[in-house]
One Martini backbone bead per residue (centre of mass of N, CA, C, O) as a GRO file, in nm:
protein
  342
    1MET     BB    1   0.096   0.037   0.025
    2SER     BB    2   0.084   0.354  -0.019
    3LYS     BB    3   0.238   0.660   0.049
    4ARG     BB    4   0.247   0.991   0.188
    5TYR     BB    5   0.473   1.237   0.070
    6LEU     BB    6   0.679   1.491   0.214
    7VAL     BB    7   0.919   1.705   0.033
    8THR     BB    8   1.148   1.907   0.136
    9GLY     BB    9   1.346   2.000  -0.110
   10GLY     BB   10   1.255   1.818  -0.374
   11ALA     BB   11   1.435   1.989  -0.606
   12GLY     BB   12   1.689   1.896  -0.520
   13PHE     BB   13   1.928   1.677  -0.510
   14VAL     BB   14   1.821   1.472  -0.300
   15GLY     BB   15   1.519   1.510  -0.351
   16ALA     BB   16   1.498   1.421  -0.649
   17ASN     BB   17   1.608   1.138  -0.604
   18TYR     BB   18   1.384   1.051  -0.407
   19VAL     BB   19   1.138   1.105  -0.577
   20HIS     BB   20   1.220   0.908  -0.800
   21ARG     BB   21   1.199   0.662  -0.617
   22LEU     BB   22   0.909   0.688  -0.514
   23LEU     BB   23   0.767   0.690  -0.793
   24GLY     BB   24   0.883   0.412  -0.889
   25ARG     BB   25   0.706   0.268  -0.631
   26GLY     BB   26   0.413   0.432  -0.599
   27GLU     BB   27   0.416   0.695  -0.455
   28GLU     BB   28   0.297   0.974  -0.287
   29VAL     BB   29   0.389   1.315  -0.393
   30THR     BB   30   0.515   1.613  -0.227
   31VAL     BB   31   0.662   1.906  -0.344
   32TYR     BB   32   0.859   2.134  -0.136
   33ASP     BB   33   0.950   2.446  -0.299
   34ASN     BB   34   1.113   2.759  -0.400
   35LEU     BB   35   1.320   2.744  -0.643
   36SER     BB   36   1.612   2.901  -0.576
   37ARG     BB   37   1.795   2.694  -0.687
   38HIS     BB   38   2.015   2.578  -0.886
   39GLY     BB   39   1.836   2.319  -1.081
   40THR     BB   40   1.534   2.282  -1.000
   41GLU     BB   41   1.393   2.305  -1.274
   42ALA     BB   42   1.546   2.066  -1.401
   43ASN     BB   43   1.446   1.854  -1.197
   44MET     BB   44   1.145   1.881  -1.265
   45ALA     BB   45   1.169   1.809  -1.564
   46TRP     BB   46   1.285   1.530  -1.517
   47LEU     BB   47   1.053   1.408  -1.351
   48ARG     BB   48   0.840   1.449  -1.569
   49ALA     BB   49   0.979   1.283  -1.795
   50GLU     BB   50   0.987   1.013  -1.622
   51HIS     BB   51   0.663   1.027  -1.486
   52GLY     BB   52   0.502   1.279  -1.548
   53GLU     BB   53   0.321   1.565  -1.508
   54ASP     BB   54   0.116   1.413  -1.266
   55ALA     BB   55   0.303   1.245  -1.052
   56PHE     BB   56   0.312   1.520  -0.883
   57GLU     BB   57   0.318   1.757  -0.630
   58LEU     BB   58   0.366   2.118  -0.648
   59VAL     BB   59   0.498   2.337  -0.397
   60VAL     BB   60   0.550   2.682  -0.411
   61ALA     BB   61   0.743   2.723  -0.116
   62ASP     BB   62   0.827   2.813   0.215
   63VAL     BB   63   0.939   2.721   0.534
   64ARG     BB   64   0.855   3.012   0.651
   65ASP     BB   65   0.557   2.908   0.572
   66ALA     BB   66   0.345   2.775   0.791
   67ALA     BB   67   0.072   2.751   0.639
   68SER     BB   68   0.169   2.594   0.388
   69LEU     BB   69   0.285   2.355   0.544
   70ALA     BB   70   0.026   2.264   0.690
   71GLU     BB   71  -0.123   2.198   0.429
   72ALA     BB   72   0.083   1.990   0.304
   73ALA     BB   73   0.079   1.797   0.579
   74ARG     BB   74  -0.210   1.692   0.634
   75GLY     BB   75  -0.174   1.391   0.455
   76ALA     BB   76   0.086   1.282   0.576
   77ASP     BB   77   0.301   1.000   0.651
   78VAL     BB   78   0.566   1.147   0.534
   79VAL     BB   79   0.850   1.354   0.640
   80VAL     BB   80   1.106   1.507   0.436
   81HIS     BB   81   1.367   1.717   0.558
   82LEU     BB   82   1.571   1.921   0.324
   83ALA     BB   83   1.532   2.204   0.362
   84ALA     BB   84   1.800   2.457   0.307
   85GLN     BB   85   2.071   2.615   0.427
   86VAL     BB   86   2.411   2.496   0.312
   87ALA     BB   87   2.618   2.735   0.388
   88VAL     BB   88   2.855   2.864   0.585
   89THR     BB   89   2.927   3.131   0.440
   90THR     BB   90   2.633   3.235   0.422
   91SER     BB   91   2.582   3.240   0.728
   92VAL     BB   92   2.794   3.460   0.790
   93ASP     BB   93   2.669   3.685   0.602
   94ASP     BB   94   2.349   3.562   0.680
   95PRO     BB   95   2.218   3.467   0.976
   96ARG     BB   96   1.916   3.522   0.965
   97THR     BB   97   1.837   3.352   0.720
   98ASP     BB   98   1.954   3.092   0.827
   99PHE     BB   99   1.770   3.073   1.072
  100GLU     BB  100   1.490   3.083   0.931
  101ILE     BB  101   1.530   2.827   0.760
  102ASN     BB  102   1.659   2.609   0.969
  103ALA     BB  103   1.512   2.662   1.241
  104LEU     BB  104   1.226   2.773   1.178
  105GLY     BB  105   1.164   2.572   0.948
  106THR     BB  106   1.174   2.319   1.125
  107PHE     BB  107   0.961   2.399   1.324
  108ASN     BB  108   0.736   2.418   1.111
  109VAL     BB  109   0.745   2.120   1.032
  110LEU     BB  110   0.674   2.005   1.313
  111GLU     BB  111   0.408   2.151   1.344
  112ALA     BB  112   0.270   2.040   1.094
  113ALA     BB  113   0.283   1.747   1.191
  114ARG     BB  114   0.135   1.782   1.461
  115LEU     BB  115  -0.128   1.933   1.352
  116SER     BB  116  -0.235   1.690   1.169
  117GLY     BB  117  -0.278   1.426   1.371
  118ARG     BB  118  -0.095   1.171   1.227
  119LYS     BB  119   0.196   1.110   1.295
  120PRO     BB  120   0.428   1.147   1.117
  121VAL     BB  121   0.705   1.081   0.973
  122VAL     BB  122   1.033   1.226   1.056
  123ILE     BB  123   1.294   1.334   0.843
  124TYR     BB  124   1.624   1.462   0.922
  125ALA     BB  125   1.868   1.667   0.768
  126SER     BB  126   2.156   1.670   0.900
  127THR     BB  127   2.490   1.735   1.047
  128ASN     BB  128   2.831   1.722   1.128
  129LYS     BB  129   2.843   2.028   1.237
  130VAL     BB  130   2.741   1.971   1.535
  131TYR     BB  131   3.049   1.898   1.634
  132GLY     BB  132   3.242   2.082   1.521
  133GLY     BB  133   3.594   2.110   1.573
  134MET     BB  134   3.713   1.912   1.785
  135GLU     BB  135   3.974   2.012   1.964
  136ASP     BB  136   4.005   1.740   2.157
  137VAL     BB  137   4.088   1.593   1.897
  138VAL     BB  138   4.340   1.404   1.780
  139VAL     BB  139   4.561   1.495   1.511
  140VAL     BB  140   4.723   1.336   1.231
  141GLU     BB  141   4.991   1.374   1.008
  142GLY     BB  142   5.033   1.282   0.679
  143GLU     BB  143   5.123   1.266   0.350
  144SER     BB  144   4.786   1.274   0.239
  145ARG     BB  145   4.671   1.292   0.543
  146TYR     BB  146   4.443   1.293   0.795
  147ARG     BB  147   4.400   1.175   1.142
  148TYR     BB  148   4.289   0.997   1.397
  149ARG     BB  149   4.426   0.872   1.683
  150ASP     BB  150   4.137   0.769   1.868
  151LEU     BB  151   3.927   0.726   1.594
  152PRO     BB  152   3.904   0.469   1.384
  153GLY     BB  153   3.571   0.480   1.346
  154GLY     BB  154   3.514   0.762   1.428
  155VAL     BB  155   3.240   0.965   1.490
  156PRO     BB  156   3.018   0.959   1.736
  157GLU     BB  157   2.708   1.039   1.870
  158SER     BB  158   2.860   1.101   2.161
  159GLN     BB  159   2.965   1.344   2.072
  160PRO     BB  160   2.994   1.649   2.149
  161LEU     BB  161   2.822   1.927   2.112
  162ASP     BB  162   2.938   2.211   1.875
  163PHE     BB  163   2.821   2.479   1.761
  164HIS     BB  164   2.962   2.601   1.447
  165SER     BB  165   2.839   2.848   1.330
  166PRO     BB  166   2.547   2.945   1.210
  167TYR     BB  167   2.490   2.675   1.068
  168GLY     BB  168   2.540   2.491   1.314
  169CYS     BB  169   2.317   2.623   1.488
  170SER     BB  170   2.066   2.587   1.302
  171LYS     BB  171   2.091   2.279   1.259
  172GLY     BB  172   2.111   2.207   1.562
  173THR     BB  173   1.837   2.310   1.642
  174GLY     BB  174   1.678   2.113   1.461
  175ASP     BB  175   1.794   1.856   1.579
  176GLN     BB  176   1.677   1.898   1.872
  177TYR     BB  177   1.380   1.937   1.803
  178VAL     BB  178   1.338   1.659   1.669
  179ARG     BB  179   1.398   1.497   1.919
  180ASP     BB  180   1.185   1.643   2.117
  181TYR     BB  181   0.920   1.566   1.957
  182ALA     BB  182   0.938   1.270   2.050
  183ARG     BB  183   0.929   1.315   2.357
  184ILE     BB  184   0.680   1.522   2.393
  185TYR     BB  185   0.476   1.427   2.127
  186GLY     BB  186   0.537   1.142   1.975
  187LEU     BB  187   0.700   1.189   1.730
  188PRO     BB  188   0.825   1.015   1.452
  189THR     BB  189   1.165   1.064   1.466
  190VAL     BB  190   1.467   1.129   1.259
  191VAL     BB  191   1.819   1.174   1.282
  192LEU     BB  192   2.048   1.267   1.013
  193ARG     BB  193   2.401   1.282   1.008
  194GLN     BB  194   2.551   1.420   0.744
  195SER     BB  195   2.820   1.321   0.496
  196CYS     BB  196   2.921   1.397   0.203
  197ILE     BB  197   2.723   1.424  -0.042
  198TYR     BB  198   2.695   1.249  -0.368
  199GLY     BB  199   2.592   1.313  -0.716
  200PRO     BB  200   2.354   1.324  -0.919
  201ARG     BB  201   2.216   1.655  -0.940
  202GLN     BB  202   2.466   1.815  -0.844
  203MET     BB  203   2.524   2.176  -0.782
  204GLY     BB  204   2.810   2.250  -0.720
  205VAL     BB  205   3.001   2.462  -0.511
  206GLU     BB  206   3.265   2.603  -0.354
  207ASP     BB  207   3.092   2.611  -0.052
  208GLN     BB  208   2.926   2.343  -0.174
  209GLY     BB  209   2.987   2.039  -0.281
  210TRP     BB  210   3.293   1.947  -0.350
  211VAL     BB  211   3.285   1.709  -0.538
  212ALA     BB  212   3.110   1.836  -0.757
  213TRP     BB  213   3.274   2.088  -0.805
  214PHE     BB  214   3.532   1.958  -0.907
  215VAL     BB  215   3.404   1.817  -1.144
  216ILE     BB  216   3.275   2.058  -1.285
  217ALA     BB  217   3.530   2.229  -1.316
  218ALA     BB  218   3.699   2.020  -1.477
  219VAL     BB  219   3.503   1.977  -1.716
  220THR     BB  220   3.460   2.315  -1.772
  221GLY     BB  221   3.734   2.484  -1.694
  222ARG     BB  222   3.752   2.576  -1.408
  223PRO     BB  223   3.869   2.710  -1.138
  224ILE     BB  224   4.076   2.576  -0.871
  225THR     BB  225   4.053   2.597  -0.514
  226ILE     BB  226   4.264   2.523  -0.238
  227TYR     BB  227   4.192   2.510   0.103
  228GLY     BB  228   4.484   2.460   0.200
  229ASP     BB  229   4.658   2.139   0.156
  230GLY     BB  230   4.444   1.886   0.073
  231LYS     BB  231   4.445   1.677   0.345
  232GLN     BB  232   4.169   1.677   0.398
  233VAL     BB  233   3.920   1.468   0.557
  234ARG     BB  234   3.650   1.269   0.414
  235ASP     BB  235   3.342   1.127   0.418
  236VAL     BB  236   3.171   0.956   0.157
  237LEU     BB  237   2.831   0.965   0.000
  238TYR     BB  238   2.619   0.816  -0.194
  239VAL     BB  239   2.299   0.891  -0.258
  240ASP     BB  240   2.172   0.602  -0.264
  241ASP     BB  241   2.266   0.536   0.027
  242LEU     BB  242   2.104   0.752   0.169
  243LEU     BB  243   1.820   0.652   0.074
  244ASP     BB  244   1.844   0.384   0.223
  245ALA     BB  245   1.835   0.517   0.504
  246TYR     BB  246   1.560   0.637   0.491
  247ASP     BB  247   1.407   0.370   0.443
  248ALA     BB  248   1.506   0.229   0.698
  249ALA     BB  249   1.384   0.427   0.905
  250ILE     BB  250   1.090   0.396   0.815
  251ARG     BB  251   1.068   0.086   0.845
  252ARG     BB  252   1.189   0.121   1.168
  253ILE     BB  253   1.021   0.329   1.348
  254ASP     BB  254   0.935   0.165   1.602
  255SER     BB  255   1.261   0.148   1.700
  256VAL     BB  256   1.382   0.467   1.602
  257ALA     BB  257   1.232   0.667   1.741
  258GLY     BB  258   1.425   0.951   1.852
  259LYS     BB  259   1.682   0.908   1.687
  260VAL     BB  260   2.043   0.910   1.614
  261TYR     BB  261   2.234   0.932   1.299
  262ASN     BB  262   2.506   0.847   1.132
  263VAL     BB  263   2.555   0.946   0.771
  264GLY     BB  264   2.812   0.789   0.595
  265GLY     BB  265   3.098   0.637   0.474
  266GLY     BB  266   3.318   0.611   0.660
  267PRO     BB  267   3.632   0.462   0.682
  268SER     BB  268   3.596   0.320   0.380
  269ARG     BB  269   3.500   0.637   0.271
  270THR     BB  270   3.778   0.812   0.209
  271MET     BB  271   3.913   1.156   0.149
  272SER     BB  272   4.123   1.367   0.028
  273VAL     BB  273   4.040   1.665  -0.130
  274TRP     BB  274   4.332   1.636  -0.320
  275ALA     BB  275   4.566   1.436  -0.273
  276GLU     BB  276   4.344   1.204  -0.366
  277PHE     BB  277   4.122   1.319  -0.553
  278GLY     BB  278   4.287   1.435  -0.783
  279PRO     BB  279   4.405   1.172  -0.909
  280LEU     BB  280   4.132   1.042  -0.960
  281LEU     BB  281   4.023   1.261  -1.157
  282GLU     BB  282   4.254   1.247  -1.359
  283ARG     BB  283   4.203   0.952  -1.434
  284LEU     BB  284   3.903   0.986  -1.537
  285LEU     BB  285   3.993   1.227  -1.750
  286GLY     BB  286   4.293   1.203  -1.870
  287ARG     BB  287   4.416   1.456  -1.696
  288SER     BB  288   4.534   1.738  -1.589
  289ILE     BB  289   4.478   1.956  -1.292
  290PRO     BB  290   4.468   2.276  -1.224
  291VAL     BB  291   4.574   2.448  -0.915
  292ALA     BB  292   4.502   2.646  -0.639
  293TYR     BB  293   4.606   2.813  -0.334
  294GLY     BB  294   4.472   2.870  -0.007
  295ASP     BB  295   4.356   2.953   0.273
  296TRP     BB  296   4.226   2.863   0.534
  297ARG     BB  297   3.912   2.804   0.656
  298PRO     BB  298   3.701   2.872   0.885
  299GLY     BB  299   3.631   2.565   1.048
  300ASP     BB  300   3.819   2.367   0.906
  301GLN     BB  301   3.853   2.043   0.913
  302PRO     BB  302   4.105   1.811   0.881
  303VAL     BB  303   3.887   1.600   1.001
  304TYR     BB  304   3.602   1.381   0.887
  305VAL     BB  305   3.450   1.091   1.044
  306SER     BB  306   3.211   0.854   1.050
  307ASP     BB  307   3.033   0.668   1.277
  308ILE     BB  308   2.819   0.380   1.152
  309ASP     BB  309   2.735   0.151   1.353
  310LYS     BB  310   2.451   0.222   1.445
  311ALA     BB  311   2.320   0.206   1.161
  312ARG     BB  312   2.405  -0.078   1.100
  313HIS     BB  313   2.254  -0.218   1.345
  314GLU     BB  314   1.960  -0.055   1.354
  315LEU     BB  315   1.913  -0.033   1.017
  316ASP     BB  316   2.059  -0.222   0.830
  317TRP     BB  317   2.308  -0.030   0.725
  318GLU     BB  318   2.517   0.031   0.428
  319PRO     BB  319   2.741   0.103   0.217
  320ARG     BB  320   2.795   0.020  -0.151
  321VAL     BB  321   2.940   0.257  -0.282
  322GLY     BB  322   3.220   0.331  -0.412
  323VAL     BB  323   3.422   0.590  -0.471
  324GLU     BB  324   3.503   0.546  -0.769
  325GLU     BB  325   3.223   0.469  -0.872
  326GLY     BB  326   3.077   0.733  -0.786
  327VAL     BB  327   3.258   0.938  -0.938
  328ARG     BB  328   3.211   0.823  -1.217
  329LEU     BB  329   2.908   0.876  -1.227
  330LEU     BB  330   2.935   1.185  -1.192
  331VAL     BB  331   3.112   1.242  -1.437
  332ASP     BB  332   2.909   1.132  -1.647
  333TRP     BB  333   2.680   1.326  -1.579
  334VAL     BB  334   2.828   1.594  -1.632
  335LYS     BB  335   2.898   1.539  -1.925
  336SER     BB  336   2.583   1.499  -2.008
  337ASN     BB  337   2.524   1.807  -1.844
  338ARG     BB  338   2.677   2.075  -1.927
  339ARG     BB  339   2.441   2.283  -1.975
  340LEU     BB  340   2.393   2.332  -1.660
  341PHE     BB  341   2.708   2.484  -1.643
  342GLU     BB  342   2.686   2.731  -1.889
   0.00000   0.00000   0.00000
């Protein structure tokens, strides 16, 4: 039996991929998006071409509009909250807008779900930025990457929260509100602290979506600047693996409601942002890629790797797509869709 899904930010990178999956298996979907980001119109056109003009409902509205959200959520069985302001740099330039979209917007989503009276499942796309700079964690420098001295499995959910930057504060506020609505109101919510998601339909830019940005820039001949020494390490997760985690949390909601999970590539899917990723990209493109170097950006962690054991054990989930396979798929998609970036 099909469910009714409300996907906020459903025209974005992750949202469009998830809507595509949901429609493909016969679910009823409402996409709630203000269409402000580059590529959202193209994503909507793609979904309509794939599934038909009337395959889903599109509500063009903002998460800051509580009344529109409440109306859209009225019949939902599942709310997947992806709409967000997504760049740390933008949050520093305009912290008020960042707060209104990420903190107040998430509160509006929770209230819309609560007031519907249906107790829909709420999946919240949080971020590893809620852990902050983790200055107390010892980092060791190697030849091509940094690593944790004492966290071989990565950062666990028990790591103390330390909201750093307006973006970290606003997303962290949403993170904690989503947890608390499960405790106080019995709303079946799950927080997924995501780490470096990449894949097709990602319109990466210099300050957000670094894997896609480097691929797009290399394919289209744009200049690439590496901030820092390029040995910063991140765990990366292909978008289809992330969507598997959404499905797993919804499927197991009776046992996981109110919980928080790290969802990233984990220790087996890590890369340094240029010392290792650069040679991989050059191999896939068959040519050298010139880059410039700039100063480290404030708050840039030398290493972040998610410990995903909790998700592995409680959601029966783990990544399946390897780093080289996933990056190759992204490179192929960017090459086939160059018009979107020109």
